[in-house]
C-alpha positions in Angstrom: -8.8 -2.6 6.8 -10.5 -0.2 4.4 -11.6 3.3 5.6 -13.1 6.3 3.9 -11.3 8.6 6.3 -7.7 9.0 7.5 -7.1 9.0 11.2 -3.6 10.4 11.1 -2.8 9.8 14.8 -3.9 6.2 14.6 -1.9 5.6 11.5 1.2 7.0 13.2 0.6 4.9 16.3 0.4 1.7 14.2 3.6 2.7 12.5 5.4 3.3 15.8 5.6 7.1 15.3 4.9 9.1 18.5 4.8 12.5 16.8 4.0 14.0 13.4 7.6 15.1 12.9 8.6 12.4 10.5 5.2 11.8 9.0 3.1 15.0 8.9 -0.5 14.8 7.8 0.3 16.1 4.3 2.8 13.3 3.7 0.4 10.7 5.0 -2.3 12.0 2.7 0.1 11.9 -0.3 1.1 8.3 0.6 -2.6 7.3 1.0 -3.2 8.2 -2.6 -1.2 5.1 -3.5 -3.2 3.0 -1.1 -6.7 3.2 -2.6 -8.9 0.1 -2.6 -12.4 -0.9 -3.6 -15.2 0.9 -1.8 -17.9 -0.7 0.2 -20.0 -1.2 -3.0 -17.1 -2.9 -4.8 -16.3 0.0 -7.1 -12.8 0.5 -8.3 -11.0 3.9 -7.9 -11.5 4.7 -11.6 -15.3 4.3 -11.4 -17.3 7.6 -11.5 -19.3 6.7 -8.5 -16.3 5.6 -6.4 -16.2 6.7 -2.8 -12.6 7.3 -1.8 -11.5 4.3 0.3 -8.0 3.9 1.8 -6.3 0.6 2.6 -5.0 1.7 6.0 -3.0 -1.5 6.6 -1.2 -1.1 3.3 -0.4 2.5 4.2 1.1 1.5 7.6 3.1 -1.3 5.8 4.5 1.3 3.4 5.6 3.5 6.4 7.3 0.5 8.0 9.1 -0.3 4.6 10.4 3.3 4.5 11.6 3.1 8.1 13.3 -0.2 7.3 15.1 1.4 4.3 16.3 4.3 6.5 17.5 1.8 9.1 19.3 -0.5 6.7 22.6 1.4 7.2 22.7 0.4 10.8 25.5 -2.0 11.6 26.5 -4.4 14.3 29.4 -3.7 16.6 31.4 -5.9 19.0 34.2 -4.7 21.2 35.4 -4.4 24.7 33.3 -7.4 25.7 30.1 -5.9 24.6 28.1 -6.1 21.4 25.5 -3.9 19.8 23.3 -5.4 17.0 21.7 -2.4 15.4 21.0 -4.4 12.2 18.1 -5.9 14.1 16.3 -2.6 13.9 15.9 -2.9 10.1 15.0 -6.6 10.4 12.2 -5.8 12.9 10.9 -3.0 10.7 10.7 -5.3 7.8 8.8 -7.9 9.9 6.3 -5.2 10.9 5.9 -4.2 7.2 5.2 -7.9 6.3 2.8 -8.2 9.2 0.8 -5.1 8.1 0.9 -6.0 4.4 -0.6 -9.4 5.3 -3.5 -7.5 6.8 -4.1 -5.3 3.8 -6.9 -5.6 1.3 -6.3 -7.9 -1.7 -5.4 -6.0 -4.9 -7.0 -7.0 -8.1 -5.8 -5.8 -11.5 -6.9 -6.2 -15.0 -4.0 -6.0 -17.4 -4.7 -5.4 -21.1 -1.9 -5.2 -23.7 -2.2 -2.5 -26.3 -4.4 -3.7 -29.2 -5.8 -6.8 -27.5 -8.9 -5.1 -26.1 -10.4 -4.4 -29.5 -9.5 -8.0 -30.5 -11.4 -9.3 -27.5 -14.4 -7.1 -28.2 -14.4 -8.1 -31.9 -14.4 -11.8 -30.9 -17.2 -11.2 -28.4 -19.2 -9.4 -31.0 -18.7 -12.1 -33.6 -19.9 -14.7 -31.1 -23.1 -12.6 -30.3 -23.7 -11.5 -33.9 -23.1 -7.8 -33.2 -20.8 -5.5 -35.0 -18.6 -2.5 -34.1 -20.0 -0.4 -36.9 
């Protein structure tokens, strides 16, 4: 779900955080910088006319991943006829991260190895009869 604004309280609610103690606005803004997506006109973040657009679902998934990592040290305990299965906390956090990541925007990348872009452009120019000079 792309958005041009960050509703910090809504993001925290989706991530199961009741207060800003663990995820203050400044941290959410920093994390959101890694969750940019195409704007409503289809422009990528490196385009000069790009309108900052955040992938909120991906941001929420990243928070759930962090919480799962923090809870991964939880252990199960059985004794005195009772059992405590704290490892389920991390498992449930990972499930939430997967759920939110499935709702995030598709990510498209164009990968160019060093030196290949000029070869591609030279080949295109040869096919059209143009030259680089």
